[in-house]
N, C-alpha and C positions, 0 to 999 in steps of 0.2 A: 100300305101307307107308310110303314116303317122305313122302307128303302128310300122313299121320296123325302122323308124327313131327314134321313142321314145325308142324302145328296145336298139338300138345302143347307144344313148345318155345316157340312164339309166345305161347301162353296163359300159360306160366310167366313169360316175360319181362314181359308186361303186368301180371300179378299182382304180380311183384316191384317194378315201377315204382310201382304203386298203394300197395304196402306201404311202400316207401322214402319216398314223398312224404306218406304219411298221408292220401291222398285216395282216395275210391272212384271206380272207373271205371264210368260208366253202361253198362248192358247185361250185367252179370254176366260169365259165362264167355265169351260171344261178344264182349263189349266188351274183355275181357282179350286175346283172340286178335287182334282188330283193332288194339288198341293195341300189341301185340307186333310185328305185321307192319309197321304204319306207322312205329312207333318204330325198328324195325330198319332200315327204308329211310332214315329221317331220320338216324339215327346213322351209317349207311354213307355218306351224302352229306357229312356234316359231318366225320367222323373217319376214314373209310376202313374197310377190313376187316382189322383187326389183332387179335391175341389169339386165344384158343381159339375154334374153330368147332364148334357143335353143331347138328345138324338144319338145316344150311345158314345158320345165323345166326352172325356174329361176335359173341360174347356181350357183351363190354364195350361196344363202340359201340352194340349193340342196346339194352342196358339204359339207357345214357345217353340215347339218342334217345327211348326210351319214357318216361323220366322227364320230359324236355323236353315231350313230347307231352301227358302227363298234366297237367303244370302249365299248359300253354296251354289245354287243354280245360276244366280246372276254373276257370281265370280267366274264360274266355268264358261258361261256364255261370253263374258267380257274377254276372257283369255282366248277363246276360239276366234272372236272377232278381231282381236289384235294380231293373231297369227295369220289370218287371211289378209289383213291389210299389209303386214310386213312382206308377205309373199308377192304382192303386186308391185311394191316399190323396190324390190331387190334387183330389178333389171338393170 
């Protein structure tokens, strides 16, 4: 039951990060879960594990780390999209 709880909490953290930044996370629910897990790890590295802990995640650092992750991923995807568009119009 613990792993299911972690998946649910990770998905909610990723969803909140996307909601707070106003950017969609690629991959839907799976993308939210991945963003929640990686963002929690990133937030833990940067901020430590303080604040309330739910499902094995320190919520505040996890959300902040997920927001940073979503912003980085959306920036990278935007740059990749711009490069593809420039390649088509260069003829």
